C-alpha positions as CSV (number, residue, x, y, z in Angstrom):
1,X,42.2,-86.0,196.5
2,X,42.0,-87.9,193.2
3,X,39.3,-85.4,192.1
4,X,41.2,-82.4,193.1
5,X,44.3,-84.0,191.1
6,X,42.2,-84.5,188.0
7,X,40.5,-80.8,188.3
8,X,44.0,-79.4,188.4
9,X,45.5,-81.6,185.7
10,X,42.5,-80.3,183.3
11,X,43.0,-76.6,184.3
12,X,46.8,-77.0,183.6
13,X,45.9,-78.6,180.2
14,X,43.4,-75.8,179.4
15,X,46.0,-73.2,180.4
16,X,48.8,-74.8,178.0
17,X,46.3,-75.0,175.2
18,X,45.5,-71.5,175.7
19,X,49.3,-70.6,175.7
20,X,50.0,-72.5,172.7
21,X,47.0,-70.8,170.9
22,X,48.3,-67.3,171.7
23,X,51.8,-68.4,170.6
24,X,50.5,-69.7,167.2
25,X,48.4,-66.6,166.5
26,X,51.4,-64.3,167.5
27,X,53.7,-66.2,165.1
28,X,51.4,-65.8,162.1
29,X,50.8,-62.1,162.8
30,X,52.8,-59.7,160.8
31,X,54.8,-57.1,162.5
32,X,55.1,-53.2,161.7
33,X,58.8,-53.7,161.0
34,X,57.8,-56.4,158.3
35,X,55.9,-53.7,156.3
36,X,58.1,-50.7,156.6
37,X,59.6,-49.6,153.1
38,X,58.6,-48.8,149.9
39,X,55.8,-50.5,147.7
40,X,54.9,-50.2,144.2
41,X,51.8,-51.7,142.2
42,X,52.6,-54.6,140.1
43,X,52.3,-54.3,136.4
44,X,49.8,-57.2,136.3
45,X,47.5,-55.2,138.6
46,X,47.2,-52.3,136.2
47,X,44.5,-54.2,134.1
48,X,42.2,-53.7,137.1
49,X,42.5,-50.1,137.3
50,X,39.8,-47.9,135.6
51,X,40.7,-46.6,132.3
52,X,41.1,-43.0,133.2
53,X,43.8,-43.8,136.0
54,X,45.3,-46.9,134.2
55,X,48.6,-45.0,133.2
56,X,49.4,-43.9,136.9
57,X,52.4,-45.5,138.9
58,X,51.1,-45.9,142.4
59,X,53.6,-46.1,145.2
60,X,53.3,-46.3,148.9
61,X,56.0,-45.7,151.4
62,X,55.4,-46.9,155.1
63,X,57.4,-45.4,157.7
64,X,58.4,-46.9,160.9
65,X,56.8,-44.1,162.8
66,X,53.4,-45.0,161.8
67,X,53.1,-42.4,158.9
68,X,53.0,-43.2,155.2
69,X,53.2,-41.2,151.9
70,X,51.1,-42.4,149.1
71,X,51.5,-41.2,145.2
72,X,48.9,-42.1,142.8
73,X,47.4,-44.3,145.2
74,X,44.1,-45.9,143.4
75,X,40.7,-45.3,145.0
76,X,37.3,-44.0,144.4
77,X,35.7,-40.5,145.3
78,X,31.9,-40.0,145.8
79,X,30.6,-37.1,143.6
80,X,26.8,-36.6,144.1
81,X,25.3,-40.2,143.8
82,X,28.1,-41.6,141.8
83,X,31.8,-42.8,142.3
84,X,34.5,-41.8,140.3
85,X,38.2,-43.3,140.0
86,X,40.9,-41.4,141.6
87,X,44.6,-41.5,142.1
88,X,45.5,-39.9,145.5
89,X,48.8,-38.4,146.5
90,X,48.7,-37.8,150.3
91,X,50.2,-38.4,153.7
92,X,48.7,-40.0,156.6
93,X,49.0,-42.6,159.4
94,X,49.0,-46.4,159.2
95,X,48.5,-49.1,161.6
96,X,47.8,-53.1,161.4
97,X,44.5,-54.3,162.3
98,X,43.5,-57.8,163.0
99,X,39.8,-58.4,161.2
100,X,38.3,-61.6,160.5
101,X,41.3,-63.6,161.5
102,X,43.7,-61.7,159.1
103,X,46.0,-58.7,159.6
104,X,45.2,-55.6,157.3
105,X,46.7,-52.4,157.0
106,X,44.7,-49.6,157.7
107,X,45.7,-46.2,155.7
108,X,44.1,-43.0,157.1
109,X,44.8,-40.2,154.6
110,X,45.5,-37.3,156.9
111,X,43.8,-34.1,155.2
112,X,41.2,-35.9,153.3
113,X,39.2,-37.6,156.0
114,X,39.4,-40.7,154.1
115,X,40.8,-44.3,154.7
116,X,41.5,-47.2,152.9
117,X,42.5,-50.8,153.7
118,X,45.1,-53.2,152.2
119,X,45.1,-56.9,152.9
120,X,48.4,-58.4,153.8
121,X,49.4,-61.8,151.9
122,X,49.9,-65.0,153.8
123,X,51.2,-68.4,152.9
124,X,47.5,-69.5,152.7
125,X,47.1,-67.5,149.7
126,X,50.4,-67.2,148.3
127,X,52.3,-70.6,149.2
128,X,54.8,-71.1,151.9
129,X,58.0,-68.9,151.7
130,X,56.3,-66.4,149.6
131,X,57.3,-62.7,150.2
132,X,54.7,-60.3,151.8
133,X,52.4,-58.3,149.5
134,X,50.0,-55.8,150.2
135,X,46.6,-55.8,148.1
136,X,43.2,-54.3,147.6
137,X,40.4,-55.4,145.6
138,X,38.9,-53.8,142.7
139,X,35.2,-54.3,143.3
140,X,33.7,-57.5,144.7
141,X,36.5,-59.7,146.4
142,X,34.9,-62.9,144.8
143,X,36.0,-61.6,141.4
144,X,39.7,-61.9,142.5
145,X,40.7,-58.7,140.9
146,X,43.5,-58.0,143.3
147,X,45.7,-54.7,143.0
148,X,48.8,-56.0,144.5
149,X,51.9,-53.9,145.9
150,X,55.3,-55.4,146.3
151,X,58.7,-54.1,147.5
């Protein structure tokens, strides 16, 4: 009887830990409603754009129905064996994906067969109480050249 009680107690403790873990992860995940709205690139990010598209004014509108509109969105396009900088204006669909322990916005450009990914800032990168930011890296993430979008 004592062995059964210990086993039941251990199982309840494991279930409680699992429920708490799920609750903590759920609380830290961003919701689609947190991202809906218009986003513009910060002026500080302009320095990381290639010279031929540095004058653009990138904007991104995320809609509640999972669609988006991008204007002058910075990216790259492969031509033959080289990559060239482009500023895309297009529509598509967006979703939140959890990859590598962090939330990201996946953009799928409708008519171009192209996708892009934006990281979502969190307290560990920007400090407690910081507003949500979306960002992508220019080149190697270790170089920390972030192209940042804010509302």
